[in-house]
DSSP file (Angstrom, degrees, kcal/mol; ACC not computed):
  #  RESIDUE AA STRUCTURE BP1 BP2  ACC     N-H-->O    O-->H-N    N-H-->O    O-->H-N    TCO  KAPPA ALPHA  PHI   PSI    X-CA   Y-CA   Z-CA
    1    1 A M              0   0    0      0, 0.0     2,-0.1     0, 0.0     3,-0.0   0.000 360.0 360.0 360.0 128.2   21.5   -2.2   14.4
    2    2 A P        -     0   0    0      0, 0.0     2,-0.3     0, 0.0     0, 0.0  -0.366 360.0-105.7 -71.4 150.8   18.4   -2.0   12.1
    3    3 A I        -     0   0    0     -2,-0.1     2,-0.6     1,-0.0     0, 0.0  -0.604  31.3-144.3 -74.8 131.7   17.8    1.0    9.9
    4    4 A Q        -     0   0    0     -2,-0.3     2,-0.4    -3,-0.0    -1,-0.0  -0.883  10.6-157.8-100.6 122.8   15.0    3.2   11.2
    5    5 A L        -     0   0    0     -2,-0.6     2,-0.1     2,-0.0     5,-0.0  -0.826  23.1-115.1 -98.6 137.5   12.9    4.9    8.6
    6    6 A H    >   -     0   0    0     -2,-0.4     3,-2.2     1,-0.1     4,-0.3  -0.430  26.1-119.2 -66.6 144.4   10.9    8.0    9.5
    7    7 A S  G >  S+     0   0    0      1,-0.3     3,-1.5     2,-0.2    -1,-0.1   0.709 108.6  74.3 -61.9 -19.1    7.2    7.4    9.3
    8    8 A S  G 3  S+     0   0    0      1,-0.3    -1,-0.3     3,-0.0    -2,-0.0   0.713  89.5  60.1 -67.2 -17.4    6.9   10.1    6.6
    9    9 A F  G <  S+     0   0    0     -3,-2.2     2,-1.6     1,-0.2    -1,-0.3   0.615  83.6  87.6 -80.6 -12.5    8.5    7.5    4.2
   10   10 A A    <   +     0   0    0     -3,-1.5     2,-0.3    -4,-0.3    -1,-0.2  -0.612  62.7 170.4 -90.3  79.9    5.6    5.2    4.8
   11   11 A V        -     0   0    0     -2,-1.6    68,-0.3     1,-0.1    67,-0.1  -0.647  41.0-106.3 -92.5 147.7    3.2    6.4    2.1
   12   12 A H     >  -     0   0    0     -2,-0.3     4,-1.2     1,-0.1     5,-0.1  -0.536  25.8-138.0 -68.0 132.7    0.0    4.6    1.2
   13   13 A P  H  > S+     0   0    0      0, 0.0     4,-2.9     0, 0.0     5,-0.2   0.767  91.6  70.3 -67.5 -23.5    0.5    3.0   -2.2
   14   14 A G  H  > S+     0   0    0      2,-0.2     4,-2.3     1,-0.2    33,-0.2   0.975 103.1  36.6 -60.7 -61.7   -2.9    4.0   -3.6
   15   15 A P  H  > S+     0   0    0      0, 0.0     4,-2.5     0, 0.0     5,-0.2   0.857 117.0  55.9 -60.4 -32.7   -2.4    7.8   -3.9
   16   16 A W  H  X S+     0   0    0     -4,-1.2     4,-2.8     1,-0.2     5,-0.3   0.929 107.8  47.9 -62.5 -44.7    1.1    7.2   -5.0
   17   17 A L  H  X>S+     0   0    0     -4,-2.9     5,-2.3     2,-0.2     4,-2.1   0.890 110.4  52.7 -62.5 -39.5   -0.1    4.9   -7.8
   18   18 A R  I  <>S+     0   0    0     -4,-2.3     5,-2.8     3,-0.2    -2,-0.2   0.963 116.7  37.5 -59.5 -52.0   -2.7    7.5   -8.8
   19   19 A R  I  <5S+     0   0    0     -4,-2.5    -2,-0.2     1,-0.2    -1,-0.2   0.889 127.8  32.4 -68.0 -41.5    0.0   10.3   -9.1
   20   20 A N  I  <5S+     0   0    0     -4,-2.8    -3,-0.2    -5,-0.2    -1,-0.2   0.615 133.9  15.0 -99.2 -13.9    2.8    8.2  -10.5
   21   21 A I  I  X5S+     0   0    0     -4,-2.1     4,-1.3    -5,-0.3    -3,-0.2   0.684 123.9  41.3-123.4 -59.8    1.2    5.6  -12.7
   22   22 A I  I  4XS+     0   0    0     -5,-2.3     5,-2.1     1,-0.2     3,-0.3   0.941 116.7  45.8 -64.3 -50.7   -2.5    6.3  -13.5
   23   23 A E  T >4<S+     0   0    0     -5,-2.8     3,-2.0    -6,-0.3    -1,-0.2   0.914 109.2  53.5 -64.5 -44.5   -2.3   10.0  -14.2
   24   24 A P  T 345S+     0   0    0      0, 0.0    -1,-0.2     0, 0.0    -2,-0.2   0.831 108.7  51.2 -60.7 -28.2    0.9    9.9  -16.4
   25   25 A Y  T 3<5S-     0   0    0     -4,-1.3    -2,-0.2    -3,-0.3    -3,-0.1   0.474 112.3-126.6 -82.7  -1.1   -0.9    7.3  -18.5
   26   26 A R  T < 5 +     0   0    0     -3,-2.0     2,-0.3     1,-0.2    -3,-0.2   0.860  57.5 150.7  57.1  39.2   -3.9    9.7  -18.7
   27   27 A L      < -     0   0    0     -5,-2.1    -1,-0.2    -6,-0.1     2,-0.2  -0.771  39.3-143.1 -97.9 144.5   -6.2    7.0  -17.5
   28   28 A N     >  -     0   0    0     -2,-0.3     4,-2.5    -3,-0.1     5,-0.2  -0.549  36.4 -99.3 -92.1 173.0   -9.4    7.7  -15.5
   29   29 A V  H  > S+     0   0    0      1,-0.2     4,-2.8    -2,-0.2     5,-0.2   0.897 122.1  52.5 -61.8 -40.5  -10.4    5.3  -12.8
   30   30 A S  H  > S+     0   0    0      2,-0.2     4,-2.3     1,-0.2    -1,-0.2   0.930 111.8  44.6 -62.6 -45.5  -12.9    3.5  -15.0
   31   31 A A  H  > S+     0   0    0      2,-0.2     4,-2.3     1,-0.2    -1,-0.2   0.906 115.1  48.2 -66.4 -41.1  -10.4    2.9  -17.8
   32   32 A A  H  X S+     0   0    0     -4,-2.5     4,-2.5     2,-0.2    -2,-0.2   0.920 111.5  50.2 -65.0 -42.8   -7.7    1.8  -15.4
   33   33 A A  H  X>S+     0   0    0     -4,-2.8     5,-2.4    -5,-0.2     4,-0.8   0.904 110.7  49.7 -62.2 -41.3  -10.1   -0.6  -13.6
   34   34 A E  H ><5S+     0   0    0     -4,-2.3     3,-0.6    -5,-0.2    -1,-0.2   0.925 112.1  47.4 -63.5 -43.8  -11.2   -2.1  -16.9
   35   35 A H  H 3<5S+     0   0    0     -4,-2.3    -2,-0.2     1,-0.2    -1,-0.2   0.887 115.0  45.5 -65.3 -38.0   -7.6   -2.6  -18.0
   36   36 A L  H 3<5S-     0   0    0     -4,-2.5    -1,-0.2    -5,-0.2    -2,-0.2   0.556 110.3-125.3 -81.0  -7.6   -6.7   -4.2  -14.6
   37   37 A D  T <<5 +     0   0    0     -4,-0.8     2,-0.3    -3,-0.6    -3,-0.2   0.927  68.5 121.8  60.7  48.5   -9.9   -6.3  -14.7
   38   38 A V  S   <S-     0   0    0     -5,-2.4    -1,-0.2    -6,-0.1     2,-0.1  -0.893  71.3 -86.4-131.5 163.7  -11.1   -5.1  -11.4
   39   39 A A     >  -     0   0    0     -2,-0.3     4,-2.0     1,-0.1     5,-0.2  -0.455  34.5-125.8 -70.0 142.3  -14.3   -3.3  -10.2
   40   40 A R  H  > S+     0   0    0      1,-0.2     4,-2.8     2,-0.2     5,-0.2   0.913 109.6  51.7 -56.5 -46.8  -14.2    0.5  -10.5
   41   41 A P  H  > S+     0   0    0      0, 0.0     4,-2.5     0, 0.0    -1,-0.2   0.867 107.5  54.6 -60.7 -33.7  -15.1    1.0   -6.8
   42   42 A T  H  > S+     0   0    0     -3,-0.2     4,-1.7     2,-0.2    -2,-0.2   0.944 112.8  41.0 -62.7 -48.3  -12.3   -1.4   -5.7
   43   43 A L  H  X S+     0   0    0     -4,-2.0     4,-3.0     2,-0.2     5,-0.2   0.898 113.4  54.0 -68.3 -40.1   -9.7    0.6   -7.6
   44   44 A S  H  X S+     0   0    0     -4,-2.8     4,-1.8     1,-0.2     6,-0.3   0.921 107.4  50.8 -59.8 -44.9  -11.2    4.0   -6.6
   45   45 A N  H  <>S+     0   0    0     -4,-2.5     5,-2.7    -5,-0.2     6,-1.1   0.896 113.4  46.1 -60.8 -40.4  -11.0    3.0   -2.9
   46   46 A L  H ><5S+     0   0    0     -4,-1.7     3,-2.0     4,-0.2    -2,-0.2   0.963 112.4  48.4 -65.0 -52.4   -7.3    2.0   -3.3
   47   47 A L  H 3<5S+     0   0    0     -4,-3.0   -29,-0.2     1,-0.3    -1,-0.2   0.755 112.0  50.4 -64.6 -24.3   -6.3    5.1   -5.3
   48   48 A N  T 3<5S-     0   0    0     -4,-1.8    -1,-0.3    -5,-0.2    -2,-0.2   0.384 116.8-113.1 -93.2   3.6   -8.0    7.3   -2.7
   49   49 A G  T < 5S+     0   0    0     -3,-2.0    -3,-0.2     2,-0.2    -2,-0.1   0.668  86.4 116.1  78.0  16.6   -6.2    5.6    0.2
   50   50 A H  S   <S+     0   0    0     -5,-2.7     2,-0.3    -6,-0.3    -4,-0.2   0.534  75.3  36.3 -94.6  -7.7   -9.4    4.1    1.6
   51   51 A A  S    S-     0   0    0     -6,-1.1    -2,-0.2    -5,-0.2   -37,-0.2  -0.985  84.6-111.8-142.5 151.3   -8.4    0.5    1.0
   52   52 A G        -     0   0    0     -2,-0.3     2,-0.6     1,-0.1    -6,-0.1  -0.347  33.8-104.3 -79.5 163.0   -5.1   -1.4    1.2
   53   53 A L        -     0   0    0     19,-0.1     2,-0.1    -2,-0.1    -1,-0.1  -0.780  34.5-148.3 -88.7 122.6   -3.2   -2.9   -1.7
   54   54 A S     >  -     0   0    0     -2,-0.6     4,-2.2     1,-0.1     5,-0.1  -0.459  25.0-113.0 -84.6 163.1   -3.6   -6.6   -1.9
   55   55 A A  H  > S+     0   0    0      1,-0.2     4,-2.0     2,-0.2     5,-0.1   0.884 119.0  53.2 -61.4 -38.6   -0.8   -8.9   -3.3
   56   56 A E  H  > S+     0   0    0      2,-0.2     4,-1.9     1,-0.2    -1,-0.2   0.912 108.4  48.4 -64.8 -42.2   -3.1   -9.7   -6.2
   57   57 A M  H  > S+     0   0    0      1,-0.2     4,-2.3     2,-0.2    -1,-0.2   0.893 108.5  54.9 -65.4 -38.1   -3.7   -6.0   -7.1
   58   58 A A  H  X S+     0   0    0     -4,-2.2     4,-2.2     1,-0.2    -1,-0.2   0.905 107.9  49.7 -60.0 -40.7    0.1   -5.4   -6.8
   59   59 A L  H  X S+     0   0    0     -4,-2.0     4,-2.6     2,-0.2    -1,-0.2   0.869 107.3  54.2 -65.9 -36.5    0.6   -8.2   -9.4
   60   60 A R  H  X S+     0   0    0     -4,-1.9     4,-2.3     2,-0.2    -2,-0.2   0.921 110.1  46.6 -62.4 -43.5   -2.0   -6.6  -11.7
   61   61 A F  H  X>S+     0   0    0     -4,-2.3     4,-2.9     2,-0.2     6,-0.8   0.884 111.4  52.4 -65.6 -38.0   -0.1   -3.3  -11.6
   62   62 A E  H  X5S+     0   0    0     -4,-2.2     4,-1.9     4,-0.2    -2,-0.2   0.940 112.4  44.3 -61.8 -46.3    3.1   -5.1  -12.2
   63   63 A K  H  <5S+     0   0    0     -4,-2.6    -2,-0.2     1,-0.2    -1,-0.2   0.887 121.3  39.1 -66.0 -38.9    1.7   -6.9  -15.3
   64   64 A A  H  <5S+     0   0    0     -4,-2.3    -2,-0.2    -5,-0.2    -1,-0.2   0.866 134.0  16.2 -80.9 -37.5    0.0   -3.7  -16.6
   65   65 A F  H  <5S-     0   0    0     -4,-2.9    -3,-0.2    -5,-0.2    -2,-0.2   0.477  94.5-117.7-122.1  -5.8    2.7   -1.1  -15.9
   66   66 A G     << +     0   0    0     -4,-1.9     2,-0.3    -5,-0.5    -4,-0.2   0.584  63.6 141.6  79.9   8.8    5.9   -2.9  -15.1
   67   67 A I        -     0   0    0     -6,-0.8    -1,-0.3     1,-0.1    -2,-0.2  -0.682  62.3 -98.4 -85.4 140.1    6.2   -1.7  -11.6
   68   68 A S     >  -     0   0    0     -2,-0.3     4,-1.9     1,-0.2     5,-0.1  -0.348  21.4-154.0 -63.5 124.0    7.5   -4.2   -9.1
   69   69 A A  H  > S+     0   0    0      1,-0.2     4,-2.6     2,-0.2     5,-0.2   0.868  97.2  58.8 -62.5 -36.1    4.7   -6.0   -7.1
   70   70 A D  H  > S+     0   0    0      1,-0.2     4,-2.4     2,-0.2    -1,-0.2   0.922 105.4  48.5 -59.2 -44.6    7.3   -6.6   -4.4
   71   71 A T  H  > S+     0   0    0      1,-0.2     4,-2.4     2,-0.2    -1,-0.2   0.918 111.9  48.8 -62.5 -44.0    7.9   -2.9   -4.0
   72   72 A L  H  X S+     0   0    0     -4,-1.9     4,-2.1     2,-0.2    -2,-0.2   0.900 111.4  48.9 -64.6 -41.0    4.2   -2.1   -3.9
   73   73 A V  H  X S+     0   0    0     -4,-2.6     4,-2.5     2,-0.2    -1,-0.2   0.903 111.9  49.2 -66.4 -40.3    3.6   -4.8   -1.2
   74   74 A R  H  X S+     0   0    0     -4,-2.4     4,-2.7    -5,-0.2     5,-0.2   0.895 108.5  54.1 -63.9 -38.9    6.5   -3.5    0.9
   75   75 A M  H  X S+     0   0    0     -4,-2.4     4,-2.0     1,-0.2    -2,-0.2   0.917 110.3  46.4 -60.0 -43.7    5.1    0.0    0.5
   76   76 A Q  H  X S+     0   0    0     -4,-2.1     4,-2.7     2,-0.2    -2,-0.2   0.914 111.8  50.9 -65.4 -43.0    1.7   -1.2    1.9
   77   77 A A  H  X S+     0   0    0     -4,-2.5     4,-2.5     1,-0.2    -2,-0.2   0.909 110.4  48.6 -62.6 -42.6    3.4   -3.1    4.7
   78   78 A L  H  X S+     0   0    0     -4,-2.7     4,-2.3     2,-0.2    -1,-0.2   0.891 112.1  49.5 -64.8 -38.7    5.4    0.0    5.8
   79   79 A H  H  X S+     0   0    0     -4,-2.0     4,-2.3   -68,-0.3    -2,-0.2   0.940 111.6  48.4 -63.4 -47.0    2.3    2.2    5.7
   80   80 A D  H  X S+     0   0    0     -4,-2.7     4,-2.4     1,-0.2    -2,-0.2   0.905 112.1  49.2 -60.6 -42.6    0.4   -0.3    7.8
   81   81 A L  H  X S+     0   0    0     -4,-2.5     4,-2.7     2,-0.2    -1,-0.2   0.905 109.9  50.7 -65.5 -41.7    3.2   -0.6   10.3
   82   82 A A  H  X S+     0   0    0     -4,-2.3     4,-1.2     2,-0.2    -1,-0.2   0.903 111.1  49.5 -62.2 -40.6    3.5    3.2   10.6
   83   83 A E  H  < S+     0   0    0     -4,-2.3     4,-0.5     2,-0.2     3,-0.3   0.928 112.1  47.6 -62.5 -45.2   -0.3    3.4   11.2
   84   84 A A  H >< S+     0   0    0     -4,-2.4     3,-1.5     1,-0.2    -2,-0.2   0.897 107.8  54.9 -64.5 -40.9   -0.1    0.7   13.9
   85   85 A K  H >< S+     0   0    0     -4,-2.7     3,-1.1     1,-0.3     4,-0.3   0.793  95.7  69.6 -63.5 -26.0    2.8    2.3   15.6
   86   86 A G  T 3< S+     0   0    0     -4,-1.2    -1,-0.3    -3,-0.3    -2,-0.2   0.736 114.4  25.0 -63.8 -22.6    0.7    5.5   15.8
   87   87 A H  T X  S+     0   0    0     -3,-1.5     3,-1.7    -4,-0.5    -1,-0.3   0.061  83.3 118.9-128.8  25.7   -1.5    3.8   18.3
   88   88 A A  G X   +     0   0    0     -3,-1.1     3,-1.7     1,-0.3    -2,-0.1   0.785  67.0  69.7 -62.4 -27.6    0.8    1.2   19.8
   89   89 A D  G 3  S+     0   0    0     -4,-0.3    -1,-0.3     1,-0.3    -2,-0.1   0.713  92.6  59.4 -65.4 -17.9    0.4    2.8   23.2
   90   90 A R  G <  S+     0   0    0     -3,-1.7     2,-0.6     2,-0.1    -1,-0.3   0.542  80.7 101.3 -86.3  -7.2   -3.2    1.6   23.3
   91   91 A L    <   -     0   0    0     -3,-1.7     2,-1.5    -4,-0.2    -3,-0.0  -0.691  65.8-150.0 -81.2 120.5   -2.1   -2.1   23.0
   92   92 A K        +     0   0    0     -2,-0.6     2,-0.4     2,-0.0    -1,-0.1  -0.550  48.1 130.9 -92.8  71.3   -2.3   -3.7   26.4
   93   93 A V        -     0   0    0     -2,-1.5     2,-0.3     0, 0.0    -2,-0.1  -0.989  40.9-154.2-127.4 130.7    0.5   -6.2   25.9
   94   94 A E        -     0   0    0     -2,-0.4     2,-0.2     1,-0.0    -2,-0.0  -0.784  26.9-104.8-104.5 149.4    3.3   -6.8   28.4
   95   95 A R        -     0   0    0     -2,-0.3     3,-0.1     1,-0.1    -1,-0.0  -0.500  32.8-130.6 -69.3 133.4    6.7   -8.2   27.6
   96   96 A L        -     0   0    0     -2,-0.2    -1,-0.1     1,-0.1     2,-0.0  -0.562  30.6-101.3 -78.4 149.1    7.2  -11.8   28.7
   97   97 A P        -     0   0    0      0, 0.0    -1,-0.1     0, 0.0     3,-0.1  -0.370  47.7 -90.4 -66.3 153.0   10.4  -12.6   30.6
   98   98 A D        -     0   0    0      1,-0.1    -3,-0.0     2,-0.1     0, 0.0  -0.313  51.9 -97.3 -61.0 146.7   13.2  -14.1   28.6
   99   99 A P              0   0    0      0, 0.0    -1,-0.1     0, 0.0    -3,-0.0  -0.274 360.0 360.0 -65.9 154.9   13.1  -18.0   28.6
  100  100 A V              0   0    0     -3,-0.1    -2,-0.1     0, 0.0     0, 0.0   0.468 360.0 360.0 -75.1 360.0   15.4  -19.7   31.1
């Protein structure tokens, strides 16, 4: 039986990164974006939860701060899945019968 995680564990990695990585380093968005070699609006959108975390951005955080890119990507995937499950009832897909 698979382990079921409550959707409250599926946090967006952006605000988490802001609170747990960017702020403790006392960086503002502009300084962090410059260090990560990304556009300021791109990082701002991520940190405010308005954009998803790409695999490349996860690698940038890993290189800069030592946090596992794998963990960040899994965090994003769990968040995306929780969001999708929130409106799964609107998906008009029927189960196919089992193959013969």
